[in-house]
C-alpha positions, -999 to +999 in steps of 0.1 A: +000+000+000+011+036-005+021+056+025-012+074+027-027+046+048-056+023+041-072+018+007-103+037+018-082+066+029-064+066-005-096+065-025-110+093-003-079+114-011-084+108-048-121+117-045-112+151-031-086+156-057-113+151-084-138+174-066-113+202-061-105+201-099-141+207-106-145+234-080-169+259-095-151+290-082-118+285-099-134+270-130-157+300-134-129+325-128-110+310-157-140+313-179-148+348-169-112+359-178-118+347-213-152+364-216-150+399-202-182+419-197-191+448-221-179+480-204-212+498-210-236+470-199-248+465-163-244+428-153-271+408-135-261+375-120-285+345-120-268+317-102-288+284-103-280+250-090-259+231-065-228+252-072-247+285-073-230+300-042-193+295-051-201+305-087-218+337-076-189+344-051-164+340-080-184+362-103-188+390-077-151+389-070-143+390-107-165+420-112-149+437-082-114+431-098-127+452-128-140+479-106-176+467-112-205+453-091-236+433-100-266+454-109-289+428-093-297+391-095-306+359-077-290+328-062-310+296-061-293+272-036-300+236-024-296+248+012-294+281+030-263+303+024-252+339+025-255+363-004-221+374-017-235+409-025-263+431-011-281+433-045-283+395-049-313+378-035-311+342-022-337+315-026-336+279-015-352+253-038-360+216-032-342+186-045-344+160-060-382+167-063-396+202-066-416+215-036-427+248-021-392+261-020-388+254-057-420+273-065-408+303-045-374+302-062-391+301-096-412+331-087-381+349-074-363+342-107-393+358-125-388+390-105-350+389-112-356+385-149-380+413-150-354+436-136-329+430-164-330+458-189-328+454-227-292+466-228-279+447-198-259+415-196-274+385-177-248+360-165-265+327-160-243+306-137-256+271-142-249+238-124-266+205-117-298+203-097-313+234-114-342+214-129-356+207-095-345+237-076-365+260-098-391+234-107-423+252-113-449+242-138-456+261-171-488+282-171-520+260-169-504+232-149-504+226-112-474+219-089-486+185-076-487+172-112-451+184-118-440+167-086-457+135-096-438+136-129-404+141-112-412+112-089-422+090-118-391+098-138-367+094-109-378+058-104-381+050-141-345+040-148-341+066-175-308+085-176-306+122-169-307+133-205-339+113-212-355+126-180-347+162-187-360+159-223-394+151-208-393+174-177-383+205-197-417+203-216-436+211-184-413+234-164-414+272-164-378+280-170-365+250-190-359+244-227-346+279-235-375+297-217-351+317-195-333+331-225-365+341-242-377+358-211-345+378-208-346+389-245-335+414-257-308+414-230-274+398-237-271+364-221-239+346-212-244+312-196-214+297-177-221+261-172-208+232-151-218+199-167-235+171-147-246+150-177-230+124-198-215+138-230-219+174-217-252+179-236-260+216-230-297+211-235-298+185-207-278+205-180-304+220-158-329+211-185-313+238-208-328+271-195-307+290-221-306+264-249-332+258-276-352+226-273-341+201-299-372+179-296-409+184-303-440+174-284-447+144-307-412+130-300-417+133-263-451+116-265-434+087-284-406+085-258-432+083-230-452+056-248-422+035-257-410+034-221-444+026-206-447+059-188-475+075-208-503+057-190-488+067-157-485+104-165-508+128-147-538+135-169-531+173-170-497+167-184-511+144-211-536+170-221-510+197-222-487+177-245-516+168-268-526+205-270-490+214-280-491+187-307-524+200-320-511+236-321-534+249-294-504+257-272-470+269-283-440+246-288-409+251-267-384+277-280-364+265-310-330+275-325-346+300-349-359+322-320-341+356-322-333+354-284-306+328-291-287+352-314-279+372-282-269+341-261-236+324-257-229+292-237-195+285-220-187+251-205-164+257-176-161+223-158-171+186-164-168+151-152-137+144-174-118+172-157-125+155-124-114+120-136-081+134-150-074+151-117-079+118-097-057+100-121-030+126-118-030+125-080-028+087-081+003+089-103+018+115-080+015+089-052+034+063-072+004+042-085-006+032-119-039+050-128-062+043-157-094+060-168-114+031-182-142+026-207-168+049-220-190+069-197-205+051-167-242+045-173-270+019-170-286+003-140-265+009-109-264-027-096-254-041-130-227-015-133-214-023-098-211-060-107-194-052-140-169-027-125-161-050-096-153-078-120-131-055-141-112-044-110-108-080-098-095-092-132-075-061-141-043-069-158-020-040-165+001-060-190-028-058-214-027-020-216-013-006-248+021+008-242+025-007-207+060-006-194+077-028-169+080+001-145+042+004-144+035-033-138+049-037-103+026-010-088-008-009-071-034+002-096-062+028-095-091+022-120-113+052-126-148+056-141-171+085-144-207+092-154-241+085-139-260+053-135-298+049-129-320+029-106-354+016-115-374+017-083-405-003-072-431+015-050-417-001-018-380+006-024-358+012+006-335+042+011-304+047-009-289+062-041-273+050-073-238+052-060-246+033-028-264+006-048-234+003-072-211-001-042-233-028-026-235-048-058-197-046-061-193-058-025-211-090-035-187-097-063-157-091-041-171-114-014-174-142-040-140-137-055-112-162-051-083-152-027-061-126-043-049-090-041-066-064-019-096-048-037-115-017-027-140+005-046-155+039-038-186+050-057-198+086-049-215+116-063-193+146-067-220+168-051-217+150-018-253+137-018-264+104-033-302+101-037-324+113-008-298+105+018-270+123+037-243+101+022-223+108-010-219+071-018-203+040-004-172+017-002-169-019-011-141-043-004-137-080+003-150-077+039-180-054+032-206-081+024-196-101+054-197-071+077-233-064+067-242-100+074-224-098+108-246-068+117-277-089+113-288-078+078-293-098+046-273-078+020-287-098-009-322-088+001-312-052+007-298-051-028-329-066-043-351-040-024-328-011-032-320-006+005-283+001+000-282+029+026-292+007+056-270-021+044-238+000+039-244+018+072-247-015+090-214-026+074-196+006+081-192+014+044-211+046+039-191+076+025-202+109+039-188+143+028-215+169+032-223+191+002-192+197-018-204+228-037-199+212-072-217+186-093-201+168-122-219+135-119-205+105-102-170+089-097-161+053-092-126+048-080-112+013-077-080+002-059-062-031-068-030-041-050-002-055-071-002-092-076+021-113-055 
């Protein structure tokens, strides 16, 4: 083992190296240096999402360095926090499902938008969680119907891109509607990606990006996934009215508002993965970022990744050198899995479920080198729990059994939180202030 201590301590260190690399403040500052404000335009700040506070703090500091100050604006946060400037209001939304706080935040955003003059600049500082934090229905729909939609989609097994393609149809500020509401002001969106492939229309449900799908395509997607019949009746009616032309479509690329909007991606999952790999190499380990983006059902992904780590053979890597082969290895994956939930599912999150499934594979493995895996969300919160994720090693499955639980049943009933807590394998960090999807970090000791 490296001198940093146990495998869990090592993976924790690499997790924080990844999170620091995606820290929204430094990432935004770099973006703002490249895109200076127009000297004659007042700047309004609209900071939305889990990283809203550090992004707003960085923007205020950057303006101050230029001898400027925000003309007004709003922060929408996942939990209470201080305003970085007297002219910036703070609202606290709800997550992962919209609630009363989200409705109030959406209304506050409406007031902030109305205060932006036609010659001003609006800096939209966007990060993950925005879809729910400002989750209010479009005109004619009711909040309980929207909450029911979020709940349905969160348990559907759909990935975030597919979910947001549906959710943006029914939410007040999604699908480019924020940009059209700000028009004719100049809009600069500085974005931290929390979606696979960095699809700008999916991040926060694309408040400043034209919608690339139409109502008929969304209806087809809902039908093909078996969700149409479970959709609240009011949402079905709304979609059908859009298809019939009785209600307007979402904003499209030919809307003139988008001619005055620019989007700048300032941080992503890949940046975090590369930072974890770099830190591992600094510590004298071999580090590999493996495969395409992490996706699919969490339990299935956990089994697959655990098997990959168990069977990892550095000699099969292209360009492998002898100096690399007698080292402990770190395998790194990034992305976002899904969980299809039954009505009676237990507590947990996708990263916890992935770790629990990996623990079963490790428990069944033949004797061999030490193995340890950490699966965690970079935002510090995995599902509706206070944990960021969980660990798995050769002893985790047995520790859960020794605590009086049946880990196989917990896995089948999606009760990963209670199982990992009983086995002493939960990973808690508190909110990190960033959100670039999930990380899976695997440690495999050298053979022999």
